[in-house]
N, C-alpha and C positions, 0 to 999 in steps of 0.2 A: 400174602405171598409176594415175594420179590420177583420182579420181571424187568428186563431192560427197557428203558424209555424208548429206545430206537425200535421201531416196528419190525424191521428186518431181523435185528438181533433177537428181539423177543420171540419171533417165530422160530428161529434156529434154536434158541434156548428151550422153548417149549417142546420142540420136536426131538432134540438130541441130548440135552444136558439135564433137564429137570428130573427125569425119571430116576437118576442116581444121586444127584446133588441136592435132593430135598428129603432123602430117606436115610436116616442115620444108620440103619442096619446094613447098608451097602458098603460102609467103610469109606465112602468118598467124602471129601471135605464138603460140608454143607454150604450152600449159597449164603453169603453174608456172614459166615462164621470166621471173623478176622483172626481169631486165635488159631484155628485149625489151618488157615491159609498162610499165615505169616512164615512159618519155617519153609514152606514150599516156595513162596514168593521170594524168599531170601536167596534162593538158588539163581534167580534172575529169569527174565522173560524168555531168553533163548532156550534155557533148560526146560522151562514150562512147556513151551511150544514143542520141543523135542519129545517130551513125555506124552503130549496129546497125540502127536503124529504117530509115534511108535507104540503107544499104549504104555500103561504103568499100573502095577498092581492089578486090580480087577477091571481097570478101564481098557476097553478094546482100542486097537489102533484107530486113530481119527475120532475117538470119542463118540462114535455113532453119527458123525456128521461127515459123510464121505465127500460132500461138495463144498465144505467150508474152506475158505482161504486162510492163510496164516494170519492175515489182518483180522479176520473174523474171530479166529481162535483167540488172538490176543485181546480183542474187545470182550469176548465172553469170559475169559479168565479174569480180566480186570473187573468185570461186573460181579462175577461169583465171589471173588476174593474180597469184595467190599471196597475195592479201589476205584470202581466205576471207570 
């Protein structure tokens, strides 16, 4: 199982991201699946952050992390997309 090396990010990931981004049936791009993340990442990080904050598809606004900062969202997206 992939988990961020940074303990703070790992805790946020376990609490807020893992439940959807590790289960294919949710339709969310899976953590580490570079092929699934590439077209999303091509939109640029500002667009990715906007999707997280406002919600996208089945993802609720703030991606279940009401206390995450934009910097934390960026780090989590980088981790999940395989970009670290």
